[in-house]
N, C-alpha and C positions, 0 to 999 in steps of 0.2 A: 504493499500499499504505500502511496506517495502523498506527501502534503505539499499542496500547491498554493504558494503566495501569490495572488492576483496582483496586488499593487507591486511585487516585484516583476512579475511577468510584462505587466504595462509601462512601469516605468524603465525596464531594462530590455525593451523591444527595439527592434532595428526599424527605422521608417519602411514602410513597404505598400505595396497596392492597397491593402487594408486601410492603414491610416489616411492614404490618399483618397479614398472613396468617402470616407467620413468627412475629410476636410472640404472635398467639394460639394457634397451635400449640405453641409453648413455655411459655405460661402454663397451657394445659389439661393437658400432661404435667407440668410442675412442681407444678401443683396437688396431683394424686394423690400426687407424692413428699412435699410437706407434709403431706397428708392422712394420710400412713403414718407420718409423725414423731409425730404427735400421736394417733392413734388408739390404740396401745398404751398410753398413758398415761390415755386415757380409759375403756378396758376393763379395767385393774389390778383396781379396787375389785370388779368382776364375777368376775374371776377368782379374787380372794382369797376371796370368798364362796361360789364353786362349787367349787373345788379345793381350798380351804384352804393354797395355796402361801405360803411365807415370803417377804418383802419382798425379802430379799436374793436369793432364787432368782430372783424376777420382775425384779430388777436385772440378774441375771446373764444372764437371757434377752433383755433389753433391749439388753446389751452384745454378745451373741453375733449379734442383727440387724446391729449394727453394725460386728462384724467382718467380716462378708460386704461390707458398703459400702465398707469399707476396701479389700477385694481389688479390688471393683469399680472403685472411683476409681483405684487406681494401674493397673491393667491396661487398662482401657477407654481412658483419655486417651491412653496410648501407641498402642494399637491403631487409634483413632480418626484419629491422624496420620498411619497407615499406610494404612487401607484406607477412610477417609472417615468423617463423621460421621454420615450418615444411616443406613448399615448398623448401627452400632454401637448408636445411639439405638433403632433397631425392636427390634434383638435384646434389648437390655435391657427394653423395655415387654413383649416377650412373656414373658420370664423372671419378672419380678416380678409382672405380672398373674396369671400361672398359679398361683405359689405362695401370694401373697395369696389368691387364690381358695380354695386348698386349706387356708389357716390357717383359715377358717372352719368347716371340717370337722374340726379337731383333738379329739381325745378326751382329751387330758391334756397336761402341759407338756412330755413329751419331743417327740411330734410337732409339736407347737406351735414350740417351738425351732427343730426341723429346718426347718419350713417358713420360719419367719421369717428364719433365716440363709441359705436359698437366695433368697428374694424380696429380701435384702439386697443380694445379688451385683449384681442388676439395678437395684436403687435407688441403689446408690453411684455406678453410672456413668453415670447420667441427668443429674443437676445440671452437672457441670463440662461436657459436652458441649452442652446447651442455653444454658450461658451463653456458651461459644465461638460457637455459630451465630448467637446473638442479637448478640453484640458485633461478629462479623465482616460482618455486613450492616446494621449501624447507621450512618447518617451521622455525622461525626465529632463535629459539635455537640451531639448528644444520645445519645451512647454510654451514660452513666451512668446516665441516666434510662430509656433503654431496657431496660437490665439490670435496674435497680432495680423498672421496671413489670412486666417478667416475672417477676423473683422474689417480687413480691407475690402471684403465684399460690400460691407456698408456703404463704403466710398464709392465704391464703383457704382453701386445703385444711383449714388447722388450725381455720378458722372454722367450716367445714363439718362438722367432727367434734364441735364444741362444739354447733351447732344440732341436727344430727342425734342425736348421743348422748343428749340429754335426752328425745328422743321414742323412738327406735329401741330404745336399750338395754333399758328397762324393758317395752316392748311386745313386741318381738320376739327381744331377745335380742343379746348381744355379738357373736355370729357374722355377723350381717347388716351390722355395720361393716365387717368384711373383705369380704364380698361387694360392697358399694358400692365399695370400694377397688379392685377387679380391673376395674371399668368399662374402663380404657382398652384391654383386649383386645379389644373390639368395634372400637376405632378403627385396628387394624393396617392392614386393607387401604386405609383413606382414607391413612394416613400414607405408605404405600408410594407411592401417587399423587400427593400434594400436597406433602408436606415436600422443601424443597429441599435439594440437596447443597452444600457449600462451594464457592464459585466458585474459590477458590484451588485446590481439590482438582481441579476440572474442568481448569483450566488446566495444573497440576502434571502431570496425567496425559493430556493432549493430547486432552481431550473438547472440542473446541472449538465444536462444534454446539451443545451444552448451555451452555457458557460464553456463546455469544453469545445464546442463549434468556434467559439469566439477566441480561444486561447490558441487554437490550432491556426487560425488567422493570423493572430500575433506573432506567434513562433511557429513556424512551419515545420521546425524540428521536433515539436511535441507529439507524442502518439499517445492517444487517449487510453485510458485503462478503465476498467468496468468499478473499480475500487479507490479511485484517485479521491484525495479529501481535499476540497477547496477550503483555504485559509484567508479570511479576512481581517487584518488587524485593526481595521477601521469601522468595524460594523457598527450599526445603530444602537443606540442606548434608548431606555424608556424616558418621556419627558417632552415638553413643548418645545419643537424646534428653535423657535424664535428665541427662547430663553437661553438655550444652549450657544448662542452667538456670544453670550457676556461671561460663560463660565471660562473656568481655566485662565483666568487673566486677560482674556480676550476683550473685555467690555469697553476699554479705551480706545482700542485699534478699530473695534466695530463702529463707534461713534466717529471716529476719524475717516474710516470708509463713506461713511454716509454723508459726512459734510462736502468731502471731496466729490463724491457722486452728485450732490446736489449743485455745487459749483460748476462741474463739469457739464452736467446736462443743461444748466442754464445756459451756458455757452454755446452748446452744441444746438439746441432747439432755437435759441434766439437768433444766432447766425444762420442757421440752416433755413429758417423760416423768412428771415427779414433782409438777408444780405441782398437778393435782388433788388427789392423795393428802397434798400438804403443808397445802392448805387444810382438807380433811377433819381431818387431825391438829389443826389450829388451832381447830378447832370449827365450822367452815363446813359447811352441808349438801351433798350431791353436786351439786345444781342449780346451788347459789352457785358451788361449785368450777368447775364447767363455764364459767360465766359469766367468771370470771377467765381461763380459757384463751382464753375470746373476746376479752377485753380485751387479753391479751398480744399476740393475732395481729393485730388491729386496730392497736396500736400498732407492730408489725412493718411491716404495710403503709404505714402514714404515714412513718415511719423510712426504708423502702426507696425510695418516691416522692420525698419531699421531700428525703433525702439525696441521692438522684441528682441532682436539680435543682441542688441546692447544690454539689455534686462536678463537674458540668459547668462551674460558673462560678469557684468558689474552690479546687478541686483535691480530690481523693480522701483525700490525707493529712491535711489539716486536718479535714475534716469526720468521719472516722473516730476521731481523737484525741479529739475532742470528745464525739462518741456515747458512746465505750467509758468515757470517765471519767464523764460524767454519768449513764450507766446505773449504774456501780458504786456512786455516792452513792445513785440511786434503790433499787437492790436493797437497800442498808444499812437505809434508811429502811423499806423493805418489811417486814422483821423485827420491827418494832416494832408491829405490829397499829394502823395509824392508822385514823381514821374512814373510812366507808363511801367516800365521793366521793374523797378522798385515796388510798385504798387501790386503787380502779380505775385512777386517774390514774397511781400509782407502776407497777402492774402494766404499763399500756399503753406506758410509758417503758422498763420492762424489756424489753420485746418490741421496740423500736425500737432498744435498744441492745445486744440479743442476737440476734435473727433478722435485724433489719434492718441492723445493722453487718456481720454475715457475708456479706448479700447485697452490699452495697456493697463488702465486700472482694475478693469473688469478681470483681465487675466491675473493680476497681483491677487485679487479677491479670491478667485476660483483654486489658487494654490495655497492659500493662506490657511482656509478651513479643512477640517476633516471631511471624508467624501459624504458621510451620513447626513450632513448640514450644508452641503456646498450650494444645492440649489436654494435652500432657503436664504443663505447668506447673501448670494449674489441677486436672489429675488428681492430681497427686503432692501439691499444697498440701491439697487436700481430703482426700487418702489419709492425710497424716500427721495432719490436723485429725481424722480419724475415730479416732484413739487417744484423743484428748481426747473425742471423742463416745462411745467405748466406756466412759471413766471416768466421764463423767457419770451415765447411769442407776445404774451401781455404786455411785458416792458418795452418790447420792439415798436408793437402797435401804438402805446402811449407816447413814445420819445418821438415817432415820427409826427403825430398830431400836435406836440409841442412846438415843432418847428425850431430846433434846438441846431446850434452848429453841429456839422457833420462830425467833428473831431470829438463831442461830447458823447454821441451815441457809442462810439467805439471805446472811448475809455470806460462806459458803464458796463462794455462785456470784458474789460480788462481787469477791472477790480476782482471778479469771482475767480480768475486765474490766480492771483496772488493769494487769495485764501485757500484755494485748492492746494498750492505748495506748501503751506504752512501746516495745512492738515495732515498731509503725506508725512511731513517731518515728524510728527508725533506717532506715527506708527510704531509698534514695538515688534520688530522683527524675531525677537528672541522666542516668541510664543507661536511662530508660524509652524503649523503642524507639517508642513512638507519637510521639513529639517530633520525630522526622525523617522519618516516613513519608507525610506530606502536607504539600504546599505550597500547596494552598488552590486552589480555582476550577476550573469546568469547562474553562477555556481550555488547563489542563495535561493532561487527558485523553485527547486523542485527538491525535497528531502524525503527521502525514505523514512518510513516510521515503522515501527513493530507492532 
């Protein structure tokens, strides 16, 4: 009989086609989550023209969508830790896909807001679960970069909005942007067949046949035996999952993660929603303002991937403090209307420091907590962060209506970046669960027992 430690199997595995398939599926899904983040900002000028809706009302609609996301983040994380990641992910895809499709048929602000709120319930539940699934199946040496690459799909979705919006909105109308955003509905049958469940979940629930199949894909040298015994050093314990985020001296760190997520998502959703309109207010044509959105998301991709690579080598804490601080400086400079080349560069850095930093923060959270509360930890961090996301679009709408100088608008988004950097500096890495979960090498993965 062999005792198989699943944490060692996963963290000691070599990147192969199985890891790649998980990564690609998660990129595909997060792409449309990112598409939805930016698509509302891209269609706001069209909605103002067609419905004559005031910017403050449109900001409220954007925030209402995020209220749905807040509810989805809080409850889907807890639910996934109980019933499995896969079931909740597919349910969220069905929910947001259906109501994103319906948004394209909206006849006015009221039904538009209802559809966006309901779609937000599904959209809010997806990111934390994809981060956890990617992190759980990542080899230890590339966890941060795997999550960074996965979350680059978020920014690719934003880039697609920029590229498609310049052609689709003028030629077909804003409605088609939401029809495109509902494409994941078509993937649900394939997701049911191909997306793997968490290996920890299979072992926890005694589904050993499925667990053996996953282990075989992680380590092709593994030969299943009838009496193999699976060992999970991080199995769940009784109690309320949210309470456990504050146990074992993790309380201060949990609060700091929540503050960082609040500030990070305020920047992400504030800039993602209002950057095109801010640039229009500054005198740039719509096509040019969409190019700024393109630059923002290119910067986010570079920040996510390069930041993830650095985090695997020097630690997430150092990288995040540097990114948030540098981003705040660039946002302040962005408000003074520099020359075109410098302007695009500053927008790209702002993307790296807002979306990119938030992506790396998600990866940091997913490695900090033990497996049995990972989804809860990330779901609640992003759920609390959604309060910042709710404020972001509303603040942007109010700032535009106040007709403040353009530099004041960008300074307003630089302040949260500095607060996030301070919060990250107070995180206590010595209580990180990943520090003791792996002692290296395949020699520890399979142990014969009497």
